[in-house]
All heavy atoms as an XYZ file, in Angstrom:
793
protein
N       0.838     -1.194      0.066
C       0.024     -0.017     -0.045
C       0.922      1.325      0.028
O       1.862      1.329      0.812
C      -0.871     -0.044      1.225
C      -1.755      1.148      1.515
S      -2.704      1.245      2.977
C      -3.406     -0.316      3.066
N       0.593      2.179     -0.786
C       1.379      3.415     -0.979
C       1.034      4.319      0.233
O      -0.169      4.432      0.589
C       1.155      4.049     -2.300
N       2.068      5.042      0.673
C       1.811      5.965      1.756
C       1.135      7.245      1.252
O       1.073      7.431      0.042
C       3.181      6.305      2.443
C       4.041      7.359      1.519
N       4.803      6.789      0.463
C       4.147      8.583      1.491
C       5.457      7.764     -0.063
N       4.938      8.962      0.590
N       0.519      8.010      2.072
C      -0.124      9.271      1.747
C       0.872     10.391      1.791
O       1.753     10.448      2.617
C      -1.155      9.598      2.820
C      -2.540      8.749      2.763
C      -3.312      9.006      3.930
C      -3.168      8.932      1.462
N       0.858     11.227      0.761
C       1.689     12.449      0.867
C       1.034     13.451      1.874
O      -0.195     13.528      1.985
C       1.612     13.204     -0.503
C       2.317     12.354     -1.575
C       3.810     12.158     -1.387
O       4.440     13.086     -0.713
O       4.322     11.141     -1.784
N       1.871     13.953      2.790
C       1.407     14.741      3.847
C       0.465     15.939      3.321
O      -0.543     16.176      3.935
C       2.601     15.299      4.600
C       2.222     16.359      5.725
C       3.422     14.113      5.179
N       0.805     16.474      2.187
C       0.051     17.554      1.587
C      -1.385     16.971      1.178
O      -2.361     17.859      1.126
C       0.672     18.000      0.435
O       0.789     17.026     -0.665
N      -1.650     15.772      1.172
C      -2.934     15.298      0.651
C      -3.813     14.839      1.868
O      -4.967     14.623      1.741
C      -2.711     13.935     -0.208
C      -2.011     14.230     -1.470
C      -1.670     12.865     -2.258
O      -1.895     11.821     -1.628
O      -1.062     13.017     -3.298
N      -3.277     14.835      3.044
C      -4.015     14.406      4.235
C      -4.945     15.472      4.606
O      -4.594     16.631      4.681
C      -3.085     14.012      5.425
C      -2.200     12.893      4.983
C      -3.866     13.777      6.601
C      -1.090     12.593      5.958
N      -6.194     15.061      4.906
C      -7.259     16.061      5.286
C      -7.885     15.729      6.592
O      -7.860     14.552      7.057
C      -8.384     16.047      4.180
C      -7.863     16.402      2.706
C      -8.956     16.312      1.823
O     -10.069     15.836      2.118
O      -8.674     16.654      0.651
N      -8.374     16.764      7.215
C      -9.124     16.634      8.584
C     -10.294     15.752      8.293
O     -11.006     15.843      7.246
C      -9.498     17.951      9.073
C     -10.441     17.802     10.349
C      -8.282     18.788      9.484
N     -10.529     14.750      9.138
C     -11.623     13.879      9.122
C     -11.301     12.554      8.433
O     -12.080     11.602      8.350
N     -10.132     12.464      7.846
C      -9.734     11.301      7.074
C      -9.269     10.093      7.974
O      -8.534     10.417      9.066
C      -8.446     11.689      6.127
C      -8.113     10.650      5.132
C      -7.078     11.197      4.195
O      -6.588     12.314      4.312
N      -6.660     10.365      3.187
N      -9.572      8.930      7.577
C      -9.053      7.731      8.306
C      -7.736      7.411      7.655
O      -7.520      7.404      6.528
C      -9.944      6.558      7.971
C     -11.278      6.408      8.816
C     -12.051      5.200      8.245
C     -10.965      6.251     10.261
N      -6.753      7.332      8.655
C      -5.358      6.913      8.313
C      -4.906      5.784      9.128
O      -5.452      5.432     10.197
C      -4.392      8.190      8.389
C      -4.888      9.201      7.385
C      -4.420      8.664      9.809
N      -3.893      5.045      8.601
C      -3.203      4.083      9.355
C      -1.785      4.639      9.621
O      -1.019      4.899      8.630
C      -3.189      2.699      8.665
C      -2.713      1.627      9.453
C      -2.748      0.324      8.872
C      -4.172     -0.236      9.043
N      -4.380     -1.659      8.688
N      -1.335      4.724     10.792
C      -0.042      5.284     11.124
C       0.991      4.136     11.030
O       0.756      3.002     10.925
C      -0.085      5.885     12.678
C      -1.133      6.839     12.808
C      -1.075      7.215     14.272
C      -0.826      7.974     11.859
N       2.243      4.644     10.842
C       3.428      3.608     10.702
C       3.454      2.452     11.668
O       3.953      1.386     11.392
C       4.718      4.390     10.758
C       5.007      5.059     12.041
N       5.650      4.422     12.996
C       4.619      6.243     12.501
C       5.781      5.171     14.009
N       5.121      6.326     13.810
N       2.808      2.674     12.899
C       2.876      1.612     13.855
C       1.550      0.771     13.740
O       1.169      0.003     14.677
C       2.944      2.251     15.333
C       1.885      3.208     15.530
O       0.927      3.465     14.904
N       2.037      3.998     16.621
N       0.844      0.868     12.723
C      -0.226      0.058     12.252
C      -1.508      0.433     13.119
O      -2.554     -0.360     13.007
C      -0.085     -1.464     12.488
O       1.004     -1.772     11.682
N      -1.603      1.551     13.756
C      -2.785      1.949     14.490
C      -3.664      2.807     13.624
O      -3.197      3.745     12.894
C      -2.537      2.674     15.784
C      -1.908      1.901     16.802
C      -0.599      2.221     17.281
C      -2.539      0.872     17.395
C       0.063      1.432     18.293
C      -1.961      0.169     18.449
C      -0.662      0.441     18.816
O      -0.101     -0.342     19.743
N      -4.961      2.530     13.472
C      -5.876      3.294     12.761
C      -6.244      4.644     13.487
O      -6.269      4.576     14.705
C      -7.231      2.593     12.459
S      -6.994      1.258     11.373
N      -6.363      5.659     12.811
C      -6.638      6.972     13.453
C      -7.502      7.838     12.522
O      -7.690      7.598     11.297
C      -5.331      7.750     13.650
N      -8.113      8.770     13.218
C      -8.843      9.857     12.481
C      -8.090     11.134     12.653
O      -7.737     11.579     13.753
C     -10.347     10.047     13.049
C     -11.049     11.183     12.307
C     -11.080      8.747     12.806
N      -7.875     11.946     11.505
C      -7.086     13.189     11.638
C      -8.212     14.160     12.135
O      -9.212     14.451     11.465
C      -6.602     13.564     10.211
C      -5.909     15.008     10.247
C      -5.691     12.535      9.695
N      -7.869     14.776     13.243
C      -8.784     15.813     13.816
C      -8.427     17.167     13.490
O      -9.304     18.060     13.403
C      -8.862     15.652     15.338
C      -9.524     14.284     15.682
C      -9.660     14.046     17.142
O      -8.971     14.644     17.970
N     -10.816     13.374     17.548
N      -7.036     17.451     13.344
C      -6.611     18.826     12.989
C      -5.281     18.589     12.213
O      -4.530     17.635     12.384
C      -6.278     19.659     14.240
C      -7.459     20.137     14.969
O      -8.273     20.902     14.196
O      -7.647     19.887     16.046
N      -4.948     19.654     11.390
C      -3.814     19.652     10.664
C      -3.148     21.039     10.711
O      -3.745     22.021     10.303
C      -3.958     19.276      9.113
C      -2.812     19.205      8.244
C      -3.196     18.902      6.828
C      -1.954     18.660      5.866
N      -2.427     18.387      4.536
N      -2.024     21.063     11.406
C      -1.384     22.383     11.556
C      -0.122     22.411     10.611
O       0.786     21.502     10.630
C      -0.870     22.475     12.933
C      -1.907     22.235     14.004
C      -2.064     21.006     14.622
C      -2.803     23.306     14.342
C      -3.046     20.788     15.581
C      -3.862     23.066     15.198
C      -3.925     21.773     15.912
O      -4.927     21.605     16.782
N      -0.053     23.545      9.802
C       1.067     23.677      8.937
C       1.797     24.998      9.296
O       1.222     26.021      9.527
C       0.513     23.924      7.485
C       1.728     24.111      6.520
C      -0.321     22.710      7.059
N       3.142     24.731      9.569
C       3.935     25.853     10.031
C       4.361     26.804      8.929
O       4.175     26.353      7.664
C       5.223     25.351     10.725
O       6.056     24.813      9.885
N       4.973     27.862      9.163
C       5.412     28.734      8.049
C       6.515     28.272      7.227
O       6.537     28.556      6.059
C       5.917     30.080      8.724
C       4.849     30.989      9.281
C       5.410     32.241     10.008
O       6.659     32.376     10.153
N       4.452     33.196     10.300
N       7.219     27.336      7.806
C       8.285     26.699      7.001
C       7.829     25.309      6.327
O       8.675     24.655      5.629
C       9.623     26.405      7.752
C       9.294     25.385      8.874
O       8.311     24.865      8.982
N      10.412     25.141      9.579
N       6.513     25.106      6.339
C       5.972     23.978      5.661
C       5.833     22.612      6.483
O       5.435     21.697      5.998
N       6.316     22.659      7.765
C       6.208     21.384      8.499
C       4.724     21.221      8.887
O       3.887     22.151      9.009
N       4.342     19.891      9.024
C       2.984     19.590      9.281
C       2.955     18.748     10.557
O       3.555     17.772     10.692
C       2.381     18.873      8.154
C       0.889     18.411      8.501
C       2.403     19.722      6.852
N       2.069     19.204     11.465
C       1.719     18.412     12.780
C       0.230     17.962     12.523
O      -0.558     18.723     12.153
C       1.886     19.235     13.977
C       3.334     19.736     14.094
C       1.387     18.499     15.221
C       4.438     18.619     14.417
N      -0.066     16.707     12.731
C      -1.364     16.160     12.709
C      -1.843     15.901     14.179
O      -1.115     15.358     15.025
C      -1.564     14.934     11.982
C      -1.111     15.021     10.441
C      -1.133     13.646      9.814
C      -1.930     15.957      9.665
N      -3.016     16.241     14.463
C      -3.637     15.841     15.730
C      -4.641     14.715     15.325
O      -5.513     14.869     14.535
C      -4.481     16.951     16.392
C      -4.995     16.507     17.796
C      -5.516     17.743     18.614
N      -6.633     18.263     18.054
C      -7.896     17.990     18.386
N      -8.096     16.992     19.303
N      -8.914     18.530     17.822
N      -4.314     13.552     15.862
C      -5.048     12.297     15.517
C      -5.591     11.622     16.827
O      -4.979     11.634     17.822
C      -4.238     11.353     14.750
C      -3.675     11.987     13.368
C      -3.120     10.752     15.459
N      -6.777     10.950     16.629
C      -7.245     10.072     17.650
C      -7.212      8.719     17.206
O      -7.765      8.387     16.058
C      -8.751     10.465     17.991
C      -9.298      9.672     19.081
C      -8.519      9.661     20.422
O      -7.344      9.220     20.493
N      -9.164     10.181     21.454
N      -6.515      7.909     17.884
C      -6.371      6.430     17.489
C      -7.267      5.552     18.306
O      -7.747      6.014     19.422
C      -4.892      5.949     17.726
O      -4.630      6.076     19.210
C      -3.890      6.820     17.000
N      -7.535      4.392     17.896
C      -8.370      3.473     18.564
C      -7.638      3.135     19.851
O      -8.211      2.992     20.981
C      -8.666      2.231     17.706
C      -9.568      2.296     16.620
C      -9.640      1.126     15.771
C     -10.971      2.661     17.046
N      -6.370      2.946     19.763
C      -5.525      2.641     21.058
C      -5.715      3.744     22.074
O      -5.940      3.382     23.271
C      -4.078      2.597     20.623
C      -3.132      2.312     21.726
C      -1.765      2.150     21.105
N      -0.782      1.887     22.149
C       0.280      2.644     22.557
N       0.417      3.668     22.022
N       0.951      2.270     23.583
N      -5.758      4.912     21.707
C      -6.007      6.038     22.701
C      -7.423      5.949     23.224
O      -7.622      6.215     24.444
C      -5.701      7.412     22.218
C      -4.209      7.712     21.910
O      -3.469      7.049     22.555
N      -3.930      8.705     21.220
N      -8.431      5.713     22.463
C      -9.743      5.504     22.896
C      -9.882      4.448     24.013
O     -10.408      4.645     24.972
C     -10.720      5.189     21.724
C     -12.138      4.896     22.197
C     -10.834      6.429     20.797
N      -9.248      3.272     23.649
C      -9.321      2.169     24.629
C      -8.642      2.445     26.001
O      -9.007      2.081     27.006
C      -8.720      0.901     24.041
C      -9.414      0.457     22.807
C     -10.781      0.395     22.801
C      -8.860     -0.086     21.615
N     -11.153     -0.089     21.464
C      -9.955     -0.397     20.814
C      -7.636     -0.275     21.144
C      -9.751     -0.988     19.518
C      -7.427     -0.890     19.903
C      -8.505     -1.131     19.142
N      -7.648      3.375     25.878
C      -6.765      3.715     27.116
C      -7.444      4.927     27.827
O      -7.014      5.326     28.932
C      -5.345      3.986     26.725
C      -4.705      2.715     26.208
C      -3.185      2.876     25.991
N      -2.818      4.098     25.337
C      -1.600      4.456     25.187
N      -0.695      3.762     25.504
N      -1.293      5.677     24.539
N      -8.448      5.460     27.218
C      -9.064      6.682     27.791
C      -8.249      7.999     27.583
O      -8.409      8.967     28.234
N      -7.407      7.983     26.569
C      -6.504      9.139     26.284
C      -7.150      9.980     25.254
O      -7.954      9.531     24.411
C      -5.126      8.707     25.774
C      -4.213      7.980     26.782
C      -3.091      7.616     26.440
C      -4.693      7.803     28.100
C      -2.273      6.869     27.386
C      -3.870      7.109     29.055
C      -2.633      6.742     28.595
N      -6.741     11.335     25.335
C      -7.162     12.181     24.175
C      -6.336     12.059     22.933
O      -5.429     11.232     22.957
C      -7.020     13.641     24.714
C      -8.054     13.903     25.915
C      -7.957     15.236     26.324
C      -9.104     15.371     27.374
N      -9.247     16.722     27.870
N      -6.620     12.793     21.969
C      -5.918     12.748     20.667
C      -4.409     13.140     20.964
O      -4.118     13.688     22.019
C      -6.459     13.747     19.704
N      -3.538     12.682     20.027
C      -2.192     12.916     20.079
C      -1.700     13.609     18.872
O      -2.307     13.746     17.856
C      -1.349     11.587     20.274
C      -1.389     10.637     19.200
C      -0.824      9.342     19.314
O      -1.535      8.426     19.942
O       0.336      9.254     18.931
N      -0.445     14.240     19.062
C       0.141     14.972     17.961
C       1.156     14.166     17.187
O       1.909     13.507     17.875
C       0.745     16.350     18.457
C      -0.213     17.350     19.105
C       0.606     18.470     19.722
C      -1.349     17.793     18.128
N       1.075     14.217     15.903
C       2.090     13.475     15.140
C       2.907     14.488     14.322
O       2.290     15.264     13.469
C       1.336     12.465     14.136
C       0.402     11.464     14.906
C       2.342     11.716     13.262
C       1.063     10.564     15.845
N       4.212     14.487     14.433
C       5.121     15.245     13.704
C       5.404     14.441     12.427
O       6.091     13.590     12.429
C       6.419     15.639     14.496
C       7.327     16.460     13.798
O       7.086     16.708     12.546
O       8.323     16.866     14.336
N       4.929     14.997     11.312
C       5.037     14.252     10.072
C       6.475     14.378      9.537
O       6.786     13.570      8.636
C       4.061     14.753      8.989
O       4.287     16.121      8.728
C       2.649     14.615      9.528
N       7.250     15.191     10.028
C       8.727     15.288      9.609
C       9.541     14.063     10.057
O      10.546     13.746      9.441
C       9.376     16.557      9.975
O       9.403     16.672     11.434
C       8.650     17.800      9.401
N       9.049     13.398     11.141
C       9.732     12.278     11.674
C       9.730     10.986     10.749
O      10.631     10.377     10.514
C       9.241     11.876     13.132
C       9.880     10.631     13.665
C       9.508     13.090     14.125
N       8.464     10.816     10.176
C       8.256      9.675      9.302
C       7.317     10.117      8.322
O       6.149      9.582      8.307
C       7.715      8.469     10.112
N       7.679     10.898      7.352
C       6.745     11.533      6.331
C       6.130     10.472      5.500
O       5.062     10.638      4.831
C       7.558     12.531      5.455
C       8.966     12.067      5.741
C       9.121     11.498      7.133
N       6.705      9.289      5.300
C       6.234      8.208      4.454
C       5.532      7.208      5.406
O       5.406      6.007      4.857
C       7.271      7.608      3.630
C       7.817      8.662      2.683
C       8.940      8.206      1.701
O       9.473      7.110      1.923
N       9.183      8.948      0.689
N       5.202      7.467      6.575
C       4.632      6.458      7.489
C       3.209      6.574      7.761
O       2.642      6.037      8.760
N       2.495      7.320      6.892
C       1.060      7.382      7.091
C       0.324      6.895      5.734
O       0.742      7.321      4.773
C       0.545      8.943      7.316
C       1.349      9.425      8.469
C      -0.866      9.097      7.375
C       1.178     10.849      8.689
N      -0.601      5.989      6.027
C      -1.227      5.295      4.879
C      -2.696      5.511      4.948
O      -3.432      5.785      5.927
C      -0.912      3.859      4.991
C       0.570      3.420      5.055
C       1.293      3.510      6.245
C       1.299      3.209      3.786
C       2.587      3.360      6.176
C       2.624      2.980      3.804
C       3.276      3.055      5.048
O       4.581      2.825      5.062
N      -3.388      5.314      3.767
C      -4.962      5.380      3.914
C      -5.418      4.215      4.601
O      -4.899      3.125      4.657
C      -5.317      5.365      2.417
C      -4.091      4.839      1.687
C      -2.879      5.050      2.482
N      -6.645      4.483      5.250
C      -7.210      3.460      5.942
C      -8.740      3.304      5.583
O      -9.221      4.419      5.190
C      -7.166      3.493      7.502
N      -9.381      2.257      5.891
C     -10.794      2.111      5.559
C     -11.507      1.767      6.887
O     -10.959      1.376      7.861
C     -11.027      0.951      4.520
O     -10.542     -0.267      5.103
C     -10.196      1.237      3.267
N     -12.745      1.782      6.723
C     -13.533      1.338      7.816
C     -13.355     -0.117      8.135
O     -13.496     -0.592      9.271
C     -15.172      1.562      7.573
C     -15.493      3.051      7.637
S     -15.068      3.856      9.238
C     -16.297      3.154     10.346
N     -13.037     -0.900      7.093
C     -12.722     -2.369      7.268
C     -11.431     -2.432      8.100
O     -11.389     -3.399      8.908
C     -12.564     -3.015      5.851
C     -13.937     -3.181      5.238
C     -14.429     -1.938      4.423
O     -13.623     -1.023      4.283
O     -15.600     -1.923      4.160
N     -10.438     -1.568      7.936
C      -9.290     -1.588      8.736
C      -9.552     -1.277     10.142
O      -8.975     -1.979     11.106
C      -8.299     -0.585      8.269
C      -7.683     -0.900      6.833
O      -7.492     -2.073      6.473
O      -7.394      0.044      6.112
N     -10.454     -0.331     10.362
C     -10.881      0.057     11.753
C     -11.578     -1.133     12.432
O     -11.247     -1.503     13.542
C     -11.798      1.261     11.722
C     -12.403      1.512     13.102
C     -10.999      2.489     11.182
N     -12.422     -1.794     11.685
C     -13.212     -2.935     12.239
C     -12.262     -4.043     12.622
O     -12.386     -4.758     13.583
C     -14.228     -3.363     11.188
C     -15.132     -4.541     11.809
C     -15.917     -3.993     13.020
O     -16.435     -2.934     13.100
N     -16.040     -4.942     14.045
N     -11.254     -4.277     11.700
C     -10.263     -5.361     11.928
C      -9.495     -5.020     13.197
O      -9.259     -5.938     14.005
C      -9.446     -5.595     10.830
N      -9.008     -3.799     13.415
C      -8.351     -3.511     14.603
C      -9.257     -3.718     15.888
O      -8.709     -4.133     16.845
C      -7.792     -2.029     14.506
C      -6.856     -1.699     15.644
C      -6.245     -0.338     15.462
O      -6.082      0.153     14.393
O      -5.820      0.261     16.574
N     -10.445     -3.298     15.799
C     -11.419     -3.410     16.882
C     -11.512     -4.906     17.242
O     -11.468     -5.282     18.442
C     -12.818     -2.783     16.565
C     -12.625     -1.324     16.566
C     -13.849     -3.204     17.615
C     -13.926     -0.558     16.117
N     -11.815     -5.748     16.203
C     -11.933     -7.157     16.486
C     -10.614     -7.755     17.028
O     -10.759     -8.596     17.919
C     -12.325     -7.832     15.086
C     -13.651     -7.529     14.746
C     -14.026     -8.033     13.304
O     -13.287     -8.831     12.686
O     -15.187     -7.699     12.839
N      -9.493     -7.393     16.583
C      -8.246     -7.914     17.148
C      -8.117     -7.491     18.582
O      -7.679     -8.256     19.440
C      -7.091     -7.322     16.303
O      -5.793     -7.585     16.848
N      -8.435     -6.283     18.935
C      -8.342     -5.737     20.293
C      -9.298     -6.519     21.132
O      -8.946     -6.946     22.307
C      -8.550     -4.246     20.323
C      -8.615     -3.669     21.710
N      -7.403     -3.461     22.355
C      -9.342     -3.347     22.543
C      -7.537     -2.993     23.499
N      -8.819     -2.815     23.670
N     -10.528     -6.748     20.725
C     -11.444     -7.440     21.549
C     -10.990     -8.882     21.856
O     -11.221     -9.417     22.871
C     -12.889     -7.460     20.825
C     -13.456     -6.085     20.877
C     -14.775     -5.995     19.979
O     -14.948     -6.739     19.040
N     -15.648     -5.098     20.402
N     -10.353     -9.581     20.833
C      -9.918    -10.904     20.990
C      -8.758    -10.944     22.014
O      -8.663    -11.828     22.869
C      -9.387    -11.462     19.620
N      -7.951     -9.981     21.990
C      -6.790     -9.850     23.021
C      -7.344     -9.729     24.384
O      -6.864    -10.355     25.325
C      -5.831     -8.753     22.618
C      -4.884     -8.387     23.835
C      -5.105     -9.016     21.313
N      -8.384     -8.803     24.534
C      -9.072     -8.669     25.897
C      -9.695     -9.835     26.315
O      -9.504    -10.264     27.467
C     -10.088     -7.424     25.734
C      -9.294     -6.075     25.612
C     -10.999     -7.532     27.064
C     -10.208     -4.921     25.318
N     -10.431    -10.590     25.469
C     -11.158    -11.746     25.866
C     -10.157    -12.807     26.246
O     -10.289    -13.331     27.353
C     -12.057    -12.240     24.757
N      -9.085    -13.027     25.597
C      -8.086    -14.057     25.973
C      -7.425    -13.633     27.236
O      -7.246    -14.473     28.080
C      -7.071    -14.183     24.913
C      -6.040    -15.210     25.162
C      -4.962    -15.187     24.066
C      -3.952    -16.314     24.236
N      -2.596    -15.874     24.361
N      -7.100    -12.408     27.361
C      -6.441    -11.911     28.582
C      -7.463    -12.049     29.840
O      -6.888    -12.441     30.841
N      -8.641    -11.771     29.728
C      -9.632    -11.913     30.818
C      -9.715    -13.369     31.159
O      -9.879    -13.784     32.383
C     -10.882    -11.414     30.504
C     -10.912     -9.850     30.476
C     -12.314     -9.353     29.874
C     -10.726     -9.270     31.765
N      -9.817    -14.296     30.154
C      -9.839    -15.723     30.540
C      -8.711    -16.230     31.208
O      -8.891    -16.930     32.327
C     -10.145    -16.526     29.144
C      -9.859    -18.022     29.372
C     -11.377    -16.205     28.614
N      -7.524    -15.749     30.817
C      -6.290    -16.258     31.530
C      -6.222    -15.637     32.960
O      -5.887    -16.354     33.870
C      -5.052    -15.779     30.743
C      -4.876    -16.450     29.439
C      -3.807    -16.030     28.526
O      -3.095    -14.967     28.975
O      -3.582    -16.433     27.449
N      -6.621    -14.427     33.022
C      -6.492    -13.773     34.393
C      -7.498    -14.398     35.324
O      -7.152    -14.763     36.519
C      -6.864    -12.245     34.194
C      -6.802    -11.531     35.604
S      -7.287     -9.784     35.381
C      -9.099     -9.981     35.661
N      -8.745    -14.487     34.845
C      -9.748    -15.096     35.742
C      -9.509    -16.572     36.027
O      -9.830    -17.073     37.021
C     -11.252    -14.817     35.280
C     -11.453    -13.379     35.203
C     -12.759    -13.186     34.437
C     -11.529    -12.770     36.557
N      -8.963    -17.267     35.082
C      -8.591    -18.667     35.311
C      -7.603    -18.794     36.413
O      -7.630    -19.735     37.245
N      -6.601    -17.911     36.432
C      -5.583    -17.918     37.585
C      -6.306    -17.681     38.862
O      -5.921    -18.322     39.895
C      -4.434    -16.861     37.251
C      -3.639    -17.277     36.070
C      -2.643    -16.176     35.716
O      -2.455    -15.220     36.607
O      -2.072    -16.184     34.644
N      -7.261    -16.835     38.953
C      -7.922    -16.517     40.076
C      -8.704    -17.696     40.676
O      -8.694    -18.026     41.763
C      -8.862    -15.312     39.989
N      -9.390    -18.395     39.703
C     -10.190    -19.563     40.145
C      -9.174    -20.712     40.632
O      -9.421    -21.271     41.666
C     -10.981    -20.087     38.904
C     -11.511    -21.489     39.212
C     -12.053    -19.132     38.519
N      -8.081    -20.833     39.935
C      -7.108    -21.855     40.331
C      -6.522    -21.498     41.724
O      -6.424    -22.350     42.670
C      -5.916    -22.032     39.449
C      -6.332    -22.709     38.146
C      -6.770    -24.024     38.368
O      -6.278    -24.789     39.083
O      -7.893    -24.433     37.628
N      -6.340    -20.256     41.998
C      -5.797    -19.810     43.386
C      -6.907    -20.164     44.470
O      -6.604    -20.681     45.438
C      -5.555    -18.350     43.320
C      -5.175    -17.699     44.697
C      -3.946    -18.005     45.290
C      -6.124    -17.074     45.447
C      -3.673    -17.563     46.594
C      -5.825    -16.495     46.631
C      -4.608    -16.882     47.278
O      -4.326    -16.324     48.435
N      -8.096    -19.836     44.053
C      -9.233    -19.912     45.047
C      -9.358    -21.444     45.403
O      -9.645    -21.856     46.538
C     -10.533    -19.425     44.541
C     -11.572    -19.434     45.552
C     -12.839    -18.638     45.081
C     -13.813    -18.714     46.246
N     -14.897    -17.804     45.951
N      -9.265    -22.386     44.339
C      -9.253    -23.797     44.548
C      -8.165    -24.260     45.434
O      -8.247    -25.384     46.104
C      -9.289    -24.570     43.295
C     -10.560    -24.323     42.462
C     -10.543    -25.122     41.156
N     -11.689    -24.892     40.386
C     -11.786    -25.098     39.156
N     -10.709    -25.462     38.413
N     -12.807    -24.828     38.441
N      -6.999    -23.643     45.359
C      -5.912    -24.156     46.144
C      -5.915    -23.713     47.661
O      -5.158    -24.329     48.314
C      -4.532    -23.606     45.511
O      -4.502    -22.156     45.836
N      -6.853    -22.937     48.039
C      -7.024    -22.535     49.465
C      -7.819    -23.549     50.190
O      -8.956    -23.784     49.716
C      -7.595    -21.132     49.471
C      -6.770    -20.056     48.839
C      -7.834    -20.719     50.999
C      -7.310    -18.709     48.763
N      -7.327    -24.071     51.256
C      -8.024    -25.185     51.898
C      -9.285    -24.641     52.739
O      -9.448    -23.471     52.998
C      -7.076    -25.637     52.994
C      -5.855    -24.822     52.945
C      -6.025    -23.971     51.775
């Protein structure tokens, strides 16, 4: 998949960041010298209860890709599977502990 040119990125657009997290571009700040900072909200931040974050596009200008609602749905499903597995393991340990107490 080809990366997005920073100049083409628009507020409201779904993107996938270089670290594979889906995000929505909430703001785009362009400095006088042409540098671009994006304020994005990622699914990861939503799950952690965090607000949007700033992305300095000069760090990895070729690290932003187009995303689709299907990409967002896949990330949500992956996260839900990780949570379900983690809860089963955590609660399984608690049940085993409780059974070991005389």
